[in-house]
C-alpha positions as CSV (number, residue, x, y, z in Angstrom):
1,X,14.0,-28.0,-3.2
2,X,10.3,-28.0,-4.2
3,X,9.0,-25.0,-6.2
4,X,8.0,-22.1,-4.0
5,X,9.6,-23.5,-0.8
6,X,12.5,-21.1,-0.6
7,X,10.7,-18.4,1.4
8,X,12.3,-19.3,4.7
9,X,15.8,-19.4,3.3
10,X,18.1,-16.4,3.1
11,X,18.6,-15.1,-0.5
12,X,22.3,-15.3,-1.0
13,X,22.5,-14.5,-4.7
14,X,22.1,-11.4,-6.8
15,X,18.6,-10.2,-7.5
16,X,17.5,-7.2,-9.5
17,X,14.0,-5.7,-10.2
18,X,12.5,-4.2,-13.3
19,X,9.4,-2.0,-13.0
20,X,7.7,-0.9,-16.2
21,X,6.0,2.4,-15.5
22,X,5.5,4.1,-18.8
23,X,1.8,3.6,-19.1
24,X,-0.4,6.6,-19.7
25,X,-3.4,5.4,-17.7
26,X,-6.0,5.9,-20.5
27,X,-8.6,3.7,-18.7
28,X,-8.2,5.8,-15.5
29,X,-9.2,9.1,-17.4
30,X,-7.1,11.2,-15.0
31,X,-4.8,14.1,-15.9
32,X,-1.7,12.2,-14.7
33,X,-0.8,8.5,-15.2
34,X,-2.1,6.3,-12.3
35,X,1.4,5.4,-11.1
36,X,1.8,9.1,-10.1
37,X,-1.6,9.5,-8.4
38,X,-1.1,10.4,-4.8
39,X,-2.2,8.2,-1.9
40,X,-1.7,9.9,1.5
41,X,0.7,12.4,0.0
42,X,2.9,9.9,-1.9
43,X,2.7,8.7,-5.5
44,X,1.2,5.2,-5.8
45,X,4.5,4.0,-7.4
46,X,6.3,4.7,-4.1
47,X,4.4,2.0,-2.3
48,X,5.3,-0.5,-5.1
49,X,8.9,0.4,-5.0
50,X,9.0,0.0,-1.2
51,X,7.8,-3.5,-1.5
52,X,11.2,-4.3,-3.1
53,X,13.5,-1.7,-1.7
54,X,12.9,-2.7,1.9
55,X,14.7,-6.0,1.2
56,X,18.5,-5.6,1.4
57,X,19.0,-8.7,-0.8
58,X,17.6,-6.9,-3.7
59,X,20.6,-5.1,-5.2
60,X,19.1,-2.8,-7.8
61,X,15.7,-1.6,-9.0
62,X,15.3,-0.1,-12.5
63,X,12.1,1.7,-13.3
64,X,11.3,2.5,-16.9
65,X,9.0,5.4,-17.6
66,X,8.0,7.6,-20.5
67,X,10.3,10.3,-21.7
68,X,8.1,13.1,-20.3
69,X,8.0,11.6,-16.8
70,X,11.7,10.7,-16.3
71,X,12.6,13.9,-14.4
72,X,9.4,13.7,-12.4
73,X,10.1,10.1,-11.3
74,X,13.7,10.8,-10.5
75,X,12.6,13.6,-8.3
76,X,10.1,11.3,-6.6
77,X,12.8,8.6,-6.1
78,X,15.2,11.2,-4.6
79,X,12.6,12.6,-2.2
80,X,11.6,9.1,-1.0
81,X,15.2,8.2,-0.3
82,X,15.3,5.1,-2.5
83,X,19.1,4.6,-2.7
84,X,19.0,1.5,-5.0
85,X,16.6,2.8,-7.7
86,X,17.5,4.0,-11.2
87,X,15.0,5.6,-13.6
88,X,15.4,5.2,-17.3
89,X,13.4,6.1,-20.4
90,X,11.1,3.3,-21.4
91,X,9.5,2.5,-24.7
92,X,6.1,2.9,-26.4
93,X,5.0,-0.6,-25.3
94,X,5.3,-2.8,-22.2
95,X,7.9,-5.1,-23.7
96,X,10.0,-2.2,-25.0
97,X,10.0,-0.6,-21.5
98,X,11.0,-3.9,-19.8
99,X,13.8,-4.5,-22.3
100,X,15.2,-1.0,-21.8
101,X,15.2,-1.5,-18.0
102,X,16.7,-4.9,-18.3
103,X,19.6,-3.7,-20.4
104,X,20.3,-1.0,-17.9
105,X,20.1,-3.4,-15.0
106,X,22.7,-5.7,-16.6
107,X,25.0,-2.7,-17.3
108,X,25.0,-1.5,-13.7
109,X,24.9,-4.9,-12.0
110,X,27.0,-7.6,-13.5
111,X,26.3,-10.1,-10.8
112,X,22.5,-10.3,-11.0
113,X,21.4,-14.0,-11.1
114,X,17.7,-13.5,-11.0
115,X,15.5,-10.7,-12.4
116,X,12.1,-9.9,-11.0
117,X,9.5,-8.1,-13.2
118,X,6.6,-6.3,-11.6
119,X,4.0,-3.7,-12.5
120,X,4.4,-0.2,-11.0
121,X,0.7,-0.1,-10.1
122,X,0.6,-3.3,-8.0
123,X,1.5,-1.9,-4.6
124,X,0.8,-5.0,-2.6
125,X,3.3,-7.9,-2.7
126,X,4.7,-9.6,0.4
127,X,8.3,-10.4,1.2
128,X,7.4,-14.1,1.5
129,X,6.0,-14.1,-2.1
130,X,9.2,-12.3,-3.4
131,X,11.4,-15.0,-1.9
132,X,9.3,-17.8,-3.2
133,X,9.5,-16.3,-6.7
134,X,13.3,-15.8,-6.8
135,X,14.1,-19.2,-5.4
136,X,11.7,-20.9,-7.8
137,X,13.2,-18.9,-10.8
138,X,16.7,-19.8,-9.7
139,X,15.8,-23.5,-9.6
140,X,13.6,-23.7,-12.6
141,X,14.6,-20.8,-14.9
142,X,11.3,-18.9,-14.7
143,X,8.5,-18.4,-12.1
144,X,5.1,-16.9,-12.5
145,X,2.1,-16.4,-10.2
146,X,-1.5,-16.8,-10.9
147,X,-5.0,-16.3,-9.5
148,X,-8.3,-18.1,-10.4
149,X,-10.3,-16.7,-13.2
150,X,-13.3,-14.7,-11.9
151,X,-15.2,-14.5,-15.2
152,X,-15.6,-16.9,-18.1
153,X,-13.3,-16.0,-21.0
154,X,-14.9,-16.1,-24.5
155,X,-13.7,-15.3,-28.0
156,X,-15.7,-13.5,-30.7
157,X,-15.1,-12.8,-34.4
158,X,-15.0,-9.5,-36.4
159,X,-18.8,-9.4,-36.3
160,X,-18.8,-9.7,-32.5
161,X,-20.3,-13.2,-32.8
162,X,-19.1,-15.6,-30.1
163,X,-16.8,-18.3,-31.4
164,X,-15.4,-20.0,-28.3
165,X,-15.7,-20.3,-24.5
166,X,-12.7,-21.3,-22.3
167,X,-13.1,-23.9,-19.5
168,X,-12.3,-22.0,-16.3
169,X,-11.1,-25.2,-14.7
170,X,-8.2,-25.3,-17.1
171,X,-7.1,-21.7,-17.2
172,X,-5.9,-19.1,-14.6
173,X,-5.1,-15.4,-14.6
174,X,-1.4,-14.6,-14.9
175,X,-0.4,-12.0,-12.3
176,X,2.8,-10.3,-11.2
177,X,5.5,-10.4,-10.1
178,X,7.4,-12.8,-12.3
179,X,11.0,-13.9,-11.9
180,X,13.6,-15.3,-14.3
181,X,17.2,-16.4,-14.4
182,X,18.9,-13.4,-15.9
183,X,20.3,-15.4,-18.8
184,X,16.8,-16.7,-19.7
185,X,15.0,-13.4,-19.8
186,X,17.9,-11.6,-21.5
187,X,18.1,-14.3,-24.3
188,X,14.3,-14.2,-24.7
189,X,14.2,-10.4,-25.3
190,X,17.2,-10.5,-27.6
191,X,15.2,-12.8,-29.9
192,X,11.9,-10.9,-29.8
193,X,10.3,-9.9,-33.0
194,X,8.7,-6.5,-33.9
195,X,5.3,-8.3,-33.4
196,X,6.4,-9.3,-29.9
197,X,7.5,-5.8,-29.0
198,X,4.5,-4.1,-30.4
199,X,1.7,-6.4,-29.2
200,X,3.0,-8.9,-26.7
201,X,2.4,-8.5,-22.9
202,X,3.4,-11.9,-21.3
203,X,7.0,-12.3,-20.3
204,X,6.6,-15.9,-19.4
205,X,5.6,-16.7,-23.0
206,X,8.8,-15.1,-24.3
207,X,10.9,-17.4,-22.1
208,X,9.0,-20.5,-23.3
209,X,8.9,-19.4,-26.9
210,X,12.6,-18.4,-27.4
211,X,14.5,-20.2,-24.7
212,X,12.4,-23.3,-24.1
213,X,11.9,-22.5,-20.4
214,X,8.5,-23.4,-19.2
215,X,7.8,-21.3,-16.0
216,X,6.7,-22.8,-12.7
217,X,3.5,-21.0,-11.8
218,X,2.8,-20.5,-8.1
219,X,-0.6,-19.8,-6.5
220,X,-0.9,-16.1,-5.7
221,X,-2.9,-14.4,-2.9
222,X,-5.7,-11.8,-3.4
223,X,-3.3,-8.9,-2.8
224,X,-1.7,-9.1,-6.2
225,X,-4.3,-7.0,-8.0
226,X,-3.5,-4.1,-10.3
227,X,-4.8,-0.6,-10.0
228,X,-6.5,-0.1,-13.4
229,X,-9.6,2.0,-12.9
230,X,-10.5,4.9,-10.5
231,X,-12.4,2.5,-8.3
232,X,-9.1,0.5,-7.9
233,X,-7.3,3.6,-6.8
234,X,-9.9,4.2,-4.1
235,X,-9.7,0.6,-3.0
236,X,-5.9,0.9,-2.9
237,X,-6.2,3.9,-0.7
238,X,-8.4,2.1,1.7
239,X,-6.1,-0.9,1.9
240,X,-3.0,1.2,2.5
241,X,-4.8,3.2,5.2
242,X,-5.9,0.1,7.0
243,X,-2.6,-1.6,6.8
244,X,-0.6,1.4,8.0
245,X,-3.0,2.3,10.8
246,X,-1.7,1.3,14.2
247,X,-4.3,2.3,16.9
248,X,-4.0,2.8,20.6
249,X,-7.0,3.4,22.9
250,X,-6.1,5.7,25.7
251,X,-8.1,6.1,28.9
252,X,-9.6,2.6,28.5
253,X,-8.9,1.7,32.1
254,X,-11.4,4.3,33.2
255,X,-14.1,3.6,30.6
256,X,-14.0,-0.1,30.1
257,X,-17.5,-0.5,28.5
258,X,-16.8,2.2,25.9
259,X,-13.3,1.0,25.2
260,X,-14.5,-2.6,24.8
261,X,-17.2,-1.5,22.3
262,X,-14.5,0.5,20.3
263,X,-12.1,-2.4,20.3
264,X,-14.8,-4.8,19.1
265,X,-15.8,-2.4,16.2
266,X,-12.1,-1.9,15.2
267,X,-11.4,-5.6,15.2
268,X,-14.4,-6.2,13.1
269,X,-12.6,-4.3,10.4
270,X,-9.3,-6.1,11.0
271,X,-7.6,-2.9,12.2
272,X,-4.4,-3.2,14.2
273,X,-4.6,-2.4,17.9
274,X,-1.5,-1.7,19.8
275,X,-1.0,-3.1,23.3
276,X,1.0,-1.7,26.2
277,X,2.2,1.8,26.8
278,X,3.0,4.2,23.9
279,X,4.3,7.4,25.4
280,X,7.2,9.3,23.7
281,X,8.4,6.3,21.7
282,X,11.0,6.4,18.9
283,X,9.7,5.3,15.6
284,X,11.4,2.8,13.2
285,X,13.0,4.1,10.0
286,X,10.9,4.6,6.9
287,X,12.1,1.4,5.3
288,X,10.2,-0.5,8.0
289,X,6.9,0.5,6.5
290,X,7.6,-0.9,3.0
291,X,5.7,-4.2,3.2
292,X,2.1,-3.1,3.2
293,X,1.0,-6.7,3.5
294,X,2.6,-7.0,6.9
295,X,0.6,-6.0,10.0
296,X,3.6,-6.1,12.3
297,X,4.9,-2.5,12.3
298,X,5.0,-1.5,15.9
299,X,4.6,2.3,15.7
300,X,1.3,3.8,16.9
301,X,0.0,6.5,14.5
302,X,-3.7,6.6,15.5
303,X,-4.8,7.6,18.9
304,X,-8.3,7.2,20.4
305,X,-8.5,9.3,23.6
306,X,-11.4,8.9,26.0
307,X,-12.2,12.1,28.0
308,X,-14.6,11.9,30.9
309,X,-13.5,15.1,32.6
310,X,-14.2,17.7,29.9
311,X,-12.7,20.5,32.0
312,X,-9.3,19.1,31.3
313,X,-9.7,19.4,27.5
314,X,-11.9,22.5,27.1
315,X,-9.3,24.6,25.3
316,X,-7.0,24.0,22.3
317,X,-4.0,24.5,24.6
318,X,-5.2,21.7,27.0
319,X,-6.1,19.3,24.2
320,X,-2.8,20.0,22.5
321,X,-0.9,19.2,25.7
322,X,-2.7,15.8,25.9
323,X,-1.8,15.0,22.3
324,X,1.9,15.8,22.9
325,X,2.1,13.2,25.6
326,X,1.6,10.5,23.0
327,X,3.6,11.9,20.0
328,X,6.9,10.1,19.1
329,X,10.3,11.7,19.6
330,X,11.3,10.9,16.0
331,X,9.3,12.3,13.1
332,X,6.9,9.9,11.4
333,X,7.6,8.9,7.8
334,X,5.2,10.6,5.4
335,X,3.1,7.4,4.8
336,X,0.0,8.4,6.7
337,X,-0.9,11.3,9.0
338,X,-1.1,11.0,12.7
339,X,-4.7,10.8,13.6
340,X,-6.2,11.8,17.0
341,X,-9.8,10.8,17.6
342,X,-11.0,12.5,20.8
343,X,-14.1,11.0,22.4
344,X,-15.8,13.4,24.8
345,X,-18.1,11.7,27.3
346,X,-20.9,13.6,29.1
347,X,-22.8,12.3,32.1
348,X,-26.2,13.3,30.5
349,X,-27.7,15.1,27.5
350,X,-28.2,18.4,29.3
351,X,-26.6,21.3,27.4
352,X,-25.1,18.8,24.9
353,X,-25.6,21.1,21.9
354,X,-23.9,24.0,23.6
355,X,-21.0,21.7,24.7
356,X,-20.8,20.4,21.1
357,X,-20.4,24.0,19.8
358,X,-17.8,24.8,22.3
359,X,-15.8,21.6,21.7
360,X,-16.1,22.1,17.9
361,X,-14.2,25.4,18.2
362,X,-11.5,23.7,20.2
363,X,-11.1,20.8,17.7
364,X,-11.2,23.0,14.7
365,X,-8.4,25.2,16.1
366,X,-6.3,22.2,16.9
367,X,-7.0,20.7,13.4
368,X,-6.0,24.0,11.8
369,X,-2.7,24.0,13.6
370,X,-2.2,20.2,12.9
371,X,-2.3,20.6,9.1
372,X,1.3,21.8,9.2
373,X,2.3,19.0,11.6
374,X,1.0,16.0,9.6
375,X,-1.9,15.6,12.0
376,X,-5.6,14.9,11.6
377,X,-8.0,15.7,14.5
378,X,-11.5,14.4,14.9
379,X,-14.0,14.4,17.8
380,X,-17.0,12.5,18.9
381,X,-19.3,13.8,21.7
382,X,-21.5,11.1,23.4
383,X,-23.3,10.4,26.6
384,X,-21.5,8.2,29.0
385,X,-22.9,4.6,29.3
386,X,-25.4,5.2,26.5
387,X,-25.3,3.1,23.4
388,X,-21.6,2.1,23.6
389,X,-22.0,-0.2,20.5
390,X,-23.1,2.7,18.4
391,X,-20.2,4.8,19.7
392,X,-17.8,2.0,18.8
393,X,-19.2,1.8,15.2
394,X,-18.9,5.6,14.9
395,X,-15.3,5.6,16.0
396,X,-14.4,2.9,13.5
397,X,-16.3,4.7,10.7
398,X,-14.5,8.0,11.4
399,X,-11.1,6.3,11.3
400,X,-11.8,4.4,8.2
401,X,-13.5,7.2,6.2
402,X,-12.1,10.3,7.8
403,X,-10.2,12.3,5.2
404,X,-7.7,15.1,5.9
405,X,-10.0,17.6,4.3
406,X,-12.6,16.9,7.1
407,X,-10.1,17.2,9.9
408,X,-11.6,19.4,12.7
409,X,-15.1,17.9,12.6
410,X,-16.9,16.6,15.7
411,X,-19.7,14.1,15.6
412,X,-22.6,13.6,18.0
413,X,-23.7,10.1,19.2
414,X,-26.9,9.9,21.3
């Protein structure tokens, strides 16, 4: 079987995962390590763990963290319901943490054929990529993944004088995850020197250096980036929000021009639009939301409701009743809030500021009540059949940039 061609085949051998998560996040300059920074109410590391835990063929995941964060991470794992995750104390360096987790994995699972190693702060890896990695490692001993170099790499001496420039055509950036036959990576770590443990970072090099296994390196996709700086955390939040958002436009049959403009704007941002009726549907279990690279989760969590008859929604009670028609029977996993974007359409601009003030009170009251129900409420007031394109862009902007802290706001489009 060719390298990387096992993604369509069922994984029928033992696979374990090691996640080093002992970093202190110095470059982030935040009070907590980046793996514990919350994104939509969940620590970033939860999204990474889910990428693996959702696959039943992965038998055990071991996460190594710093001594002071062991209890915190165990609590996070318990609350998230990760049944196949163990938390152990890591070391002062990356290789020491990986080695500690690897030893634990071998102790609790004797039948692990392939070990995957991944970074706790890389929350975007697809199931197809994982399968390619484990099949390649099983066939060739070790598997890595790479991306093209973005910048030219140079070397400099102690006086900061440039001494060398690498040819980008010959080099690539090593990314994660990586996968190894258990015997290969175990033997490699058993032979590591103090220098390796203190200053090394590349697991593939250890396999080549001590076991003679030269990894097969697959081409990775752009999703394999690592959250390193504050800007990366914001980018991760945006990606997670977009990929978890499943949008339904309600009332489109009565306002086709407005609905068409909204759909065009949403599709321009590659947001997922649900088709067909939604009603009181039953949502899938939380494990169904683990693969953030997949746009196929069927549940609707974001509703755009078009209101042309404002007398039907001129109180919080009436508007709340409309929302209840579309909420699911089962509670939604805490990955992202339910979002309701109410678009109120007037026939003309007469008394529009008075109507905005009245609707603002309604939306604010509903938003206040919704904070305890995992709901965000926004509104847009616009004139019917006037500038539908601008209305569509505003709707997309509110959904993409609307934060829970701003729930209850109503925007005016003229």
